[in-house]
Every structure is written in C-alpha cells, then in structure tokens.
C-alpha positions in Angstrom: -0.1 31.1 -7.1 1.5 27.7 -7.9 0.2 26.0 -11.0 1.1 23.0 -13.2 1.6 24.7 -16.6 1.7 22.6 -19.7 4.9 23.1 -21.7 6.4 20.9 -24.4 4.4 17.8 -23.5 5.0 18.0 -19.7 4.0 20.1 -16.7 6.2 22.7 -15.2 5.3 24.2 -11.7 5.2 27.9 -12.2 4.0 31.0 -10.3 1.1 32.5 -12.2 -1.5 35.2 -11.4 -4.2 34.3 -9.0 -7.7 34.9 -10.2 -9.6 37.8 -8.5 -13.1 39.1 -8.3 -11.7 42.6 -8.9 -11.3 41.3 -12.4 -14.2 38.9 -12.9 -16.7 40.8 -10.7 -19.4 38.2 -10.3 -18.8 34.6 -9.2 -16.4 33.0 -6.8 -12.7 32.3 -6.1 -12.2 28.7 -5.1 -9.1 27.5 -3.2 -8.4 24.1 -4.9 -8.0 21.3 -2.3 -7.4 18.6 -5.0 -8.2 17.6 -8.6 -8.5 14.2 -10.1 -6.5 13.4 -13.2 -8.9 12.5 -16.1 -8.0 10.3 -19.0 -9.1 13.1 -21.2 -6.3 15.3 -19.7 -3.8 12.8 -21.0 -5.6 12.5 -24.4 -5.3 16.3 -24.8 -1.6 16.1 -24.1 -1.2 13.2 -26.7 -3.1 14.7 -29.6 -2.0 18.3 -29.4 -5.2 19.8 -27.9 -3.2 21.0 -24.9 -1.1 24.1 -25.8 1.9 25.5 -24.1 0.8 27.7 -21.2 -2.5 25.7 -20.5 -3.5 24.6 -17.0 -5.5 21.5 -17.3 -7.7 19.7 -14.7 -11.5 19.7 -14.1 -12.3 17.1 -11.4 -12.1 19.7 -8.7 -13.0 19.8 -5.0 -12.2 23.1 -3.2 -13.3 25.8 -0.8 -14.9 29.1 -1.6 -12.7 31.9 -0.4 -14.3 34.9 -2.0 -17.7 35.3 -3.6 -20.0 37.8 -5.1 -23.2 35.9 -6.1 -26.9 35.9 -6.2 -26.9 32.2 -5.1 -26.7 31.2 -1.4 -23.2 29.9 -1.6 -20.9 31.4 1.1 -17.2 31.6 1.8 -15.8 28.6 3.7 -18.0 26.1 2.0 -16.4 23.1 0.4 -17.7 22.4 -3.1 -17.3 20.0 -6.1 -18.4 21.1 -9.6 -18.8 20.4 -13.3 -16.7 22.7 -15.5 -19.1 23.2 -18.4 -22.5 24.9 -18.4 -25.2 24.5 -21.1 -27.4 27.4 -22.3 -30.6 25.4 -21.9 -32.0 27.3 -24.9 -30.5 25.9 -28.1 -31.6 22.9 -30.3 -29.0 20.7 -28.6 -30.3 21.5 -25.1 -33.9 21.1 -26.2 -33.0 17.7 -27.5 -31.2 16.6 -24.3 -27.7 16.8 -26.0 -26.4 19.2 -23.4 -22.8 18.4 -24.0 -23.2 19.4 -27.7 -24.4 22.9 -26.8 -22.0 25.5 -28.2 -22.2 27.5 -25.0 -21.4 24.4 -23.0 -18.2 24.0 -25.0 -17.0 27.6 -24.4 -17.6 27.7 -20.6 -15.0 26.6 -18.2 -13.3 27.2 -14.8 -10.4 29.6 -15.0 -7.7 28.3 -15.1 -7.8 24.5 -14.8 -7.8 22.6 -11.6 -4.1 21.9 -11.3 -3.4 25.0 -9.5 -4.0 26.7 -6.1 -7.0 28.9 -7.0 -9.7 28.9 -9.7 -12.4 31.3 -10.8 -15.9 29.9 -10.9 -18.5 31.9 -12.8 -22.0 32.9 -11.7 -23.6 30.5 -14.1 -21.4 27.7 -12.8 -22.6 28.5 -9.3 -26.2 28.5 -10.4 -26.1 25.2 -12.3 -23.0 22.9 -11.8 -21.5 23.7 -8.3 -22.5 21.5 -5.3 -21.8 21.6 -1.6 -19.8 18.7 -0.3 -21.3 16.7 2.6 -19.1 16.8 5.7 -19.1 13.0 5.7 -17.2 12.8 2.4 -13.5 13.0 1.8 -12.0 15.3 -0.8 -11.1 12.4 -3.0 -14.7 11.0 -2.9 -16.1 14.5 -3.7 -13.7 14.8 -6.7 -15.6 12.0 -8.4 -18.6 14.2 -8.9 -17.8 15.0 -12.6 -16.5 11.6 -13.7 -19.3 9.7 -12.1 -21.7 12.2 -13.7 -20.3 11.2 -17.1 -21.1 7.6 -16.4 -24.6 8.5 -15.1 -25.1 10.3 -18.4 -24.1 7.2 -20.4 -26.4 4.9 -18.5 -29.3 7.2 -19.0 -28.7 7.6 -22.7 -28.7 3.8 -23.1 -32.3 3.5 -21.9 -31.7 0.0 -20.5 -34.5 -2.5 -19.9 -34.7 -3.5 -16.3 -33.9 -7.3 -16.7 -31.3 -6.9 -19.4 -27.5 -7.6 -18.9 -24.8 -5.0 -19.5 -21.2 -5.6 -20.2 -18.4 -3.0 -19.5 -15.3 -3.6 -21.6 -12.3 -2.0 -20.0 -12.1 -2.0 -16.2 -9.9 1.0 -15.5 -11.3 3.6 -13.1 -13.9 4.8 -15.6 -15.0 1.3 -16.4 -15.5 0.5 -12.7 -17.3 3.7 -12.2 -19.6 2.8 -15.2 -20.4 -0.5 -13.6 -21.0 1.0 -10.2 -23.4 3.6 -11.9 -25.2 0.7 -13.6 -25.7 -1.1 -10.3 -26.9 2.1 -8.6 -29.6 2.2 -11.2 -30.5 -1.5 -10.4 -29.1 -3.1 -13.7 -27.2 -6.3 -14.0 -23.6 -5.6 -14.9 -20.6 -7.8 -16.1 -17.2 -6.6 -16.9 -14.0 -7.7 -18.9 -10.4 -6.6 -19.0 -7.0 -8.0 -20.0 -5.8 -7.6 -16.3 -7.0 -10.1 -13.7 -6.4 -7.7 -10.8 -8.8 -5.2 -12.4 -11.4 -7.9 -13.1 -11.1 -9.0 -9.4 -11.3 -5.4 -8.2 -14.6 -4.8 -10.2 -16.5 -7.2 -7.9 -16.0 -4.9 -5.0 -18.0 -2.3 -7.0 -21.1 -4.2 -7.8 -20.2 -6.3 -10.9 -21.9 -9.6 -10.9 -18.9 -11.2 -12.7 -15.9 -10.0 -14.6 -14.0 -11.9 -17.2 -10.3 -11.8 -18.0 -9.6 -11.5 -21.8 -6.7 -14.0 -22.2 -7.9 -16.2 -25.0 -10.7 -14.3 -26.7 -12.7 -17.3 -27.9 -12.6 -18.9 -24.5 -13.8 -15.7 -22.9 -16.7 -15.4 -25.3 -17.7 -19.0 -24.6 -17.6 -18.2 -20.8 -19.8 -15.1 -21.4 -22.5 -17.2 -23.0 -23.1 -19.0 -19.7 -24.4 -15.7 -18.5 -25.7 -14.2 -21.7 -26.5 -16.9 -24.1 -27.4 -14.7 -27.0 -25.0 -11.9 -26.1 -25.2 -8.9 -23.9 -28.1 -6.5 -24.3 -25.9 -3.3 -23.8 -22.2 -3.0 -24.1 -20.1 0.0 -22.8 -16.7 0.7 -24.4 -14.5 2.4 -21.8 -11.1 1.1 -22.7 -9.9 3.6 -25.3 -8.5 0.8 -27.5 -9.7 0.2 -31.1 -9.4 -3.6 -30.7 -12.3 -3.5 -28.3 -14.7 -2.5 -31.1 -14.4 -5.8 -32.6 -14.8 -7.6 -29.3 -17.9 -5.5 -28.5 -19.6 -6.7 -31.7 -18.8 -10.3 -30.8 -20.1 -10.0 -27.3 -23.3 -8.1 -28.1 -26.5 -9.8 -29.1 -28.4 -9.0 -32.3 -30.4 -5.8 -31.6 -28.1 -4.7 -28.8 -26.9 -1.2 -27.9 -23.2 -0.4 -27.9 -22.3 2.8 -26.0 -19.0 4.4 -27.1 -17.5 6.1 -24.0 -13.9 6.6 -24.9 -11.8 7.9 -27.9 -9.3 5.8 -29.8 -6.1 6.8 -31.5 -6.9 5.7 -35.0 -9.9 6.0 -37.3 -11.1 2.4 -36.9 -14.9 2.2 -36.5 -17.9 0.0 -36.8 -18.8 -1.7 -40.0 -21.9 -0.3 -41.7 -23.3 -3.8 -42.7 -22.9 -5.3 -39.3 -24.9 -2.4 -37.7 -27.5 -2.8 -40.5 -28.1 -6.5 -40.6 -27.9 -7.1 -36.9 -30.0 -4.0 -36.1 -27.4 -2.7 -33.6 -27.6 0.7 -32.0 -24.2 2.4 -31.7 -24.3 5.6 -29.6 -21.8 7.9 -28.1 -22.0 9.6 -24.7 -19.6 12.4 -23.7 -20.2 14.7 -20.8 -22.8 15.2 -18.1 -25.7 17.7 -17.8 -26.3 19.6 -14.6 -29.0 16.9 -13.6 -26.5 14.1 -14.1 -24.0 15.9 -11.9 -26.7 16.3 -9.3 -27.5 12.6 -9.4 -23.8 11.9 -9.0 -23.6 14.0 -5.9 -26.6 12.2 -4.4 -25.3 8.7 -5.3 -22.0 9.5 -3.7 -23.5 11.0 -0.6 -25.9 8.2 0.0 -23.4 5.5 -0.7 -25.2 4.2 -3.8 -21.9 4.3 -5.6 -18.6 3.4 -4.0 -15.8 5.7 -5.3 -13.2 5.2 -2.6 -10.2 2.8 -3.2 -9.5 3.9 -6.8 -7.2 6.9 -6.4 -3.5 7.3 -5.6 -2.5 10.7 -4.1 0.2 12.8 -5.7 1.4 16.3 -4.8 1.2 19.0 -7.4 5.0 18.9 -7.9 4.7 15.2 -8.8 2.0 15.6 -11.5 4.3 14.3 -14.3 4.9 11.1 -12.2 1.2 10.8 -11.9 0.6 11.0 -15.5 3.3 8.4 -16.3 2.0 6.1 -13.7 -1.5 6.4 -15.2 -0.2 5.9 -18.8 1.6 2.8 -17.9 -1.2 1.3 -15.9 0.7 1.3 -12.6 -2.2 2.9 -10.9 -6.0 3.1 -11.5 -6.4 6.8 -11.1 -4.4 9.8 -9.8 -5.6 12.5 -7.5 -3.5 15.6 -7.4 -3.5 17.1 -3.9 -2.9 20.9 -4.0 
C-alpha cells in the first residue's frame, strides 16, 4: 500500500506492507479516506521525535474493510477515532489524567494515518472509535480528535459561567478552542498577529478578536471588555513570546491554560504566579469521553469545523507541511 514514510526530515511515498487481521487477529482494518495534518506532526519532525521509517498522522477518517471484534462495528462503516487508549485502572486514570496514563502513551493505530490502510485494535474499537454521521463530510469528521483536545482543555479549566476567556493564537487550533468554549456557553475573545485570522474567528463564535500590532494599544483595547484582565487565558500559538502577553492580559487570580509547546525553555516566573495567585495548567490530549463530546458537538452543529482545511493529495504532503509552516494555510487535510 502507499504510505508517506518519513525520511531525512521529509516524506517519501513508498509501498509498504498493508496491515492484516491474519497478523493482528482481533480488531479492524480501516481504509483511510483522509487524515488531518496536526501541528504535533510538524513538531515531531522538527525536534527529532519522528524517526526515519515512521508513518505519522492520527486525525483519521476512514472505512472499515475487515473486522474481527466483539463490538457492533461492521464492514463498510465510516469511522473517526482517537489514536490512544487509557487503561482506566492506574493512578493517572483515577485522577482524570488519562493522557498521562502509561498505557495511553503506548497504544496507537498501526501505522499512522498518512497511508492507505491502518490497523485499529479491539480496545480502540471499544473506547475511541466512532461512527460518522452521514450528514458529515470526511473533513468535518477528521476534526474528532483535535476538537476533543480542545474540549479536554475547556473542561480542565473549570470556567465560571459569567467569566471571560481569551485565546492567544488564532490558527486552526485556536479557532477550535474558541468554538469549543462557545459550545459550552462561555464568553470568548481572541488575539493574533494576523488580521485575517482575527476576522475569521468571528465566524466561529468569538465575541471579539484583537490584532496584536502595538502590544500596549492592544492591552488597552482589551480593558474595554475585561477591565481587570481575562479570567481564563488559553495559549495555543506555540510561541514563547505569548507567555509574557498571557501574564499581561490575565487578571490576578486567573487561570492560564498551556495548550502548545514552545521551542525554547522559557517559562512562567515563579514570583508572578505566587504573588498574583495565578493557576498555570497544561492540557494535552483527550479522554474517550472528550472524543465522544467532540463527535456530538460536530454532529449537532454546536461547533463549526468547516472552512478551516485545505485539501492535499498524499503525494503533496510535503507541500502541505511547508504551507502550514509558513502560515499560507490554516490547516491541511491529506486526502488518500
């Protein structure tokens, strides 16, 4: 089967062995219809996590073509999925930190989604695989996992109903985060260095988004809506300079949710957290219940996910990555 295989910091289209239930016995073989390109895929390429021979991709929508399962899934069904499964029995799971579960970190689809066929295990079918409603497009269904990540972050923040949240960074994930906040009924504002992204966010439920041109001027404009600062701030940009801006835009006693990695080791100053009684928390990956909420939100139209993706064929995956890196597009969808 065709697959985009990582080799020397780029992808090469190669013919690799197709997964089979003759080998895996239990589970399902899924024909991949498409797979979203996640920012974490690019991070893995940049920081050395991706190794030669790897097939990346996890925002999968596909069709079951072979199955041996105790679940009620059947061949021919279109599905979306989450690629990790927690054990539900460890201290992390009992504490609600499902993405910290060691079993969670070892489970995955085989290989990644940038290929023609993947193997999905029985425990995936039981916990993190979902039928796709006929009314949804493949691209909409591919947002199951990334929206689930945002839902997880919103839940972790435990936001008060009348509070105001700010999303810093309005790429596809930032816009999804704001859309998730609105789906839960919260007031959401955004900011970005690009006017077109700030404008686009208004179509996804943001009350107002600010363009960060002159920082001090932007902060003064924000005070018109949040005089003391924002109650909750979500960092989605993946740029270390947004750390300082988050501190300036948050009120004393606020929560700051870190939802992206940065290249360097810059962090939050201990004394600012202490004297201002700030809560700084990370949020990483969704639990099965977050994925289920994501599916329901997309199906019911509570969260708009259309209009963010640009379609690329598998053979053009390197172009998709470069266009994402340079900000030419919001998000890439790799059509298989």
